[in-house]
N, C-alpha and C positions, 0 to 999 in steps of 0.2 A: 437081474438088473445089476449093472456095475456102478460103482461110485461115480464114475464119469457120467453115466447116463442119468443118474439121480441129479447131479449137479447141473446137467444141461436142462433137465425138465424144470427144476426149481428156478433157474435163471429166467424162464419164460414167464413166471408169475409176476404180475404187476406189483412193483414196490419191494420185491424180495432182494436183499442185498447179502452178499457173502462177506462174512467177517471171519477172523481166525478160528473161532469156535463153532461155526455153523452158518446156517442161512437164517436171516431174520427179516421180519416186516415190521415197521414202526418200532424198531428196537426190541422186538418180541421174538423169541425163538420159534422157528418153524420146524427145523430139522438139523441134525448134525450127525456126522459119521462117528460111531463109536470105534469101529475098526473096518476092515475091507469088506466085511460081510454083514455088518449090523449098523442099522440106521436108527437113531432115536428120533421119534416124531412126536410133536406136542399136539395131541388131539383132545377134544373135550372128553372127559371121563364117560359121559353117556354114549359116546360113539365107539369106544374101545370094544365093547362086547360084540357089537354088530360087526366090526371088522374081523374079530377073531372067529365069530361064527361063520362068516362068509368065507374066510381064508385061514383055516386053523393052522396050517403049516407055515403061513407067511408072517404071523405076528405073535408076540407074547408080551406078558407084563411080569417082569421080575418083581419079587416081593418088595424091593426097596422103592419101586415106583407105583405100588397100588394106590397110594393116596395122592398121586400127582397126575396131571393131565399129560401122561406120556405113555407111549407104547414103543416096543422095539419091532422093527421090520427086519426080517432075515433075508437079505438080498440074494443069497445063494439059492434060496428055494421059493421066494415069492414071485408070483406073477407080476410083470411090470404094471399092469392095470391096478393091482392091489396097492402097490407102493404109491403109485400116482394118486389113487383115491385118498390114501392116508395123508399125503402131503397136501393135497388140495383141501382137505378137512382142516388141517393145521393152519394153512394160509388163511382160510375164511375165518377160523377161530381167532387168530391173532390180529387179523385186519380189523375185525369188527368188535373185538373185546373192549369194553368200556373201562377197563382197568389195566394197570401195568403188572406184568408178571416178573417176578424177580428170581425164580429158580430156573436155572438153565442147565 
């Protein structure tokens, strides 16, 4: 999946808005490009392991992100459906969260 394909998909999600540092819903981070092959996605901590188990080559959690609701998607080797699933989880998580997140 390319960064442009990611952007096109995220743009279809209700309420998602592109800002200089990424895609947001209700001013909460959904995803942002780290570089041309890495996408940072804000998913619930409890969903991260399932994503990694299902698509071990597509996702990773760097040590600096272990305590955060974040996962990295590796666009150069991830199946498009894996990336879309992670983004949709992030979108749902941020849309329905009852609190504001401040770490982006």
